[in-house]
C-alpha positions in Angstrom: 40.2 81.9 94.6 43.5 80.4 93.3 44.0 78.3 96.2 40.5 76.8 95.9 41.0 75.6 92.6 44.5 74.1 93.7 42.8 72.4 96.1 40.2 71.2 93.6 43.1 69.7 91.5 41.8 72.4 88.8 44.1 74.2 86.1 45.2 77.3 87.0 46.6 80.1 85.1 48.8 82.9 86.2 50.5 86.1 84.9 53.7 86.1 86.7 54.1 89.8 86.6 50.5 90.3 88.0 50.2 92.6 85.3 50.2 92.8 81.7 53.5 93.3 79.5 54.1 97.0 78.2 55.3 98.6 75.2 59.1 100.0 75.6 61.1 101.2 73.0 59.0 99.7 70.2 58.8 96.4 71.8 56.7 94.2 74.6 58.5 94.3 77.6 57.5 91.6 80.5 57.1 93.3 84.2 59.5 91.6 86.6 58.1 88.4 87.5 56.6 87.7 91.2 57.5 84.4 92.8 54.0 83.6 93.8 54.0 80.7 90.9 56.9 79.4 92.5 55.2 79.4 96.1 52.4 77.9 94.8 53.6 75.1 92.9 55.4 73.9 96.0 52.6 74.4 98.6 50.3 72.7 96.4 52.6 70.2 94.7 51.5 71.7 91.4 53.6 71.5 88.2 54.2 74.9 86.4 53.8 74.8 82.8 55.8 77.6 80.9 53.8 79.4 77.9 55.3 82.2 75.9 52.3 84.3 74.0 53.4 86.4 71.3 50.9 88.8 69.5 50.5 92.7 69.6 47.7 94.6 70.5 46.5 97.6 68.4 48.4 100.9 68.0 45.1 102.3 69.9 45.6 100.3 73.0 49.0 101.3 73.3 48.4 105.0 72.9 45.6 104.3 75.6 48.0 102.5 77.8 50.4 105.8 77.8 47.1 107.9 78.6 45.5 105.9 81.4 45.4 102.7 82.7 41.5 103.1 83.3 41.3 103.4 79.3 43.6 100.5 78.8 41.4 98.4 81.1 38.4 99.2 79.5 39.6 98.4 76.3 41.5 95.3 77.1 38.7 92.7 76.4 38.0 94.1 72.9 42.0 93.6 72.3 41.7 90.1 73.5 38.9 89.4 71.0 39.6 91.1 67.9 42.7 89.1 66.7 40.7 87.6 63.7 43.6 88.6 61.2 46.4 88.6 64.0 46.4 85.3 66.1 48.6 85.1 69.2 51.4 82.2 69.0 51.5 80.6 72.2 54.4 78.0 73.1 54.0 75.6 75.6 57.7 74.3 77.3 57.6 70.9 79.1 56.0 71.2 82.6 58.2 71.7 85.6 57.6 69.6 88.8 57.9 71.4 92.1 60.7 69.4 93.2 62.9 70.6 90.4 62.5 74.0 91.3 65.9 75.1 92.5 66.1 77.5 95.4 63.3 80.2 96.2 62.6 83.7 95.4 64.1 86.1 92.8 67.0 84.1 91.2 64.6 81.1 90.4 61.8 83.1 89.4 64.2 85.5 87.3 65.4 82.4 85.7 62.1 81.0 84.8 61.0 84.4 83.2 64.0 84.5 81.0 63.3 80.8 79.8 59.6 82.0 79.1 60.3 85.0 77.3 63.8 83.9 75.4 64.1 80.1 75.6 60.7 79.5 74.4 60.8 81.8 71.9 64.0 80.3 70.6 62.1 76.8 70.5 63.9 75.3 73.7 61.4 73.2 75.6 63.2 72.4 78.8 64.1 74.7 81.6 67.5 74.6 82.8 67.9 76.9 86.1 
């Protein structure tokens, strides 16, 4: 499905770790990112627009995460939609052209992950690998 969207020049949203962040020691922690976004960017000559999303779900949701992945997944849609008084904050970085992506694999994706998690949260807009 993603390949078809890229070929049709449509916007594609990827969660680079392939999963939701998890709560560890009282803080949300992103799982290790996969290099898929870099590979798609290069293959389809598509820019990457980094996005940092901050916000929390309910305590019940995090409890269910620990209890059962199935229960967590069943409540996810409700958690996304119940943010009337608790909005998510979204911070976009500058688009990164495929030819600006250094190297391949782990080092590049780890650098991009640090930028999204920490740099964008601090107000940086441009990724400097």
